[in-house]
C-alpha positions in Angstrom: 124.0 77.2 64.4 121.6 75.6 67.0 120.2 79.0 67.8 119.5 79.7 64.1 117.7 76.4 63.7 115.6 77.1 66.8 114.8 80.6 65.6 113.9 79.2 62.1 111.6 76.6 63.7 109.8 79.2 65.8 109.4 81.5 62.7 108.0 78.6 60.7 105.6 77.6 63.4 104.4 81.2 63.7 104.0 81.4 59.9 101.9 78.2 60.0 99.6 79.6 62.7 99.2 82.8 60.8 98.5 81.0 57.5 95.8 79.0 59.2 94.0 82.2 60.2 91.9 84.0 57.6 91.4 80.9 55.5 88.2 80.3 53.6 85.1 79.9 55.8 83.1 76.7 56.0 80.2 76.1 53.7 76.8 76.5 55.3 75.2 74.4 52.6 75.5 73.2 49.0 72.3 73.3 46.9 71.6 71.8 43.6 68.5 72.8 41.8 67.1 71.3 38.6 63.8 71.6 36.8 61.8 71.8 33.7 62.1 75.5 32.9 65.0 77.5 31.4 67.5 78.6 34.0 66.4 76.0 36.6 69.8 74.2 36.7 71.8 75.7 39.6 74.6 74.7 41.9 74.9 77.1 44.8 77.5 77.1 47.6 76.7 79.4 50.6 79.6 80.1 52.9 79.5 81.0 56.5 81.8 83.9 55.9 79.0 85.7 54.0 79.6 84.5 50.4 77.8 82.7 47.7 79.0 81.0 44.5 76.7 80.0 41.7 77.4 77.3 39.1 81.1 77.3 40.0 81.5 80.9 39.1 82.8 83.9 40.9 82.3 84.2 44.7 80.1 87.1 45.8 79.5 88.7 49.1 76.0 88.5 50.5 74.3 90.9 52.8 74.2 90.5 56.5 70.4 89.9 56.3 70.9 87.2 53.7 73.6 85.5 55.8 71.4 85.6 58.9 68.6 84.0 56.8 71.0 81.3 55.5 72.2 80.5 59.0 68.7 80.3 60.3 67.7 77.9 57.5 70.7 75.7 58.2 69.8 75.6 61.9 66.3 74.6 61.0 67.4 72.0 58.5 69.9 70.4 60.9 68.0 70.6 64.2 70.0 69.0 67.0 70.5 65.6 68.5 67.4 65.9 70.7 65.2 67.2 67.9 66.7 66.3 64.6 65.8 68.5 61.6 65.0 67.3 58.1 68.7 67.1 57.1 69.6 64.9 60.0 66.6 62.7 59.1 67.7 62.7 55.5 64.2 63.8 54.3 63.5 63.1 50.6 60.0 64.2 49.6 58.5 62.8 46.5 57.6 65.4 43.8 54.0 66.2 43.3 52.1 65.9 40.1 53.1 69.2 38.6 56.7 69.7 39.5 58.7 72.6 38.1 61.8 72.8 40.4 63.6 70.1 42.4 66.1 70.9 45.2 68.8 68.8 46.8 70.6 70.4 49.7 73.6 69.1 51.7 74.6 70.5 55.1 77.2 69.4 57.6 74.7 66.9 59.1 72.8 65.5 56.2 70.8 66.0 53.0 67.3 67.0 52.1 65.6 66.7 48.7 62.2 68.1 47.7 60.3 69.7 44.9 58.3 72.8 44.7 55.2 70.5 44.5 56.2 68.1 47.4 53.7 67.8 50.2 53.9 68.2 53.1 56.8 70.6 53.2 58.1 72.1 56.4 58.3 75.9 56.4 62.1 75.8 56.2 61.9 74.4 52.6 59.9 77.4 51.5 62.4 79.7 53.1 65.2 77.9 51.4 63.6 78.1 48.0 62.9 81.9 48.5 66.5 82.6 49.6 67.9 80.5 46.7 65.9 82.6 44.2 67.0 85.8 45.9 70.7 85.0 45.9 70.7 83.6 42.4 68.9 86.6 40.9 70.1 89.5 43.1 73.6 88.4 43.9 74.8 86.0 41.2 72.9 87.8 38.4 71.1 84.7 37.1 67.7 84.9 35.5 66.1 82.5 38.0 
């Protein structure tokens, strides 16, 4: 009986370890976009395993190039402890006079908020807006 319990415990522990492998990947970032034009409203979750989910819908695979771009954007947003990026600094840029789109992005290390008309914007914000449009249109099939 003791051998059976020991074997069962080992089997359960092994199953728990295996179940932990292959789980969902961590999110690189969560983006919320709003705006004054049709189709502006968007919630996008980009996963480190190469996936994107738009507006709580189906999860889609993204290309290797898109994943590399997303990872580079997150690296630039976060920076590091010596040179913190905009997310670690919790940058929130005021919208300019003629704003069409507003972005709010959460990473592991912080949040940034900006508009298409905010000034001055670091280059990473433009890259993020471009990737967002690319993923929304070409992967999720949204109009914008």
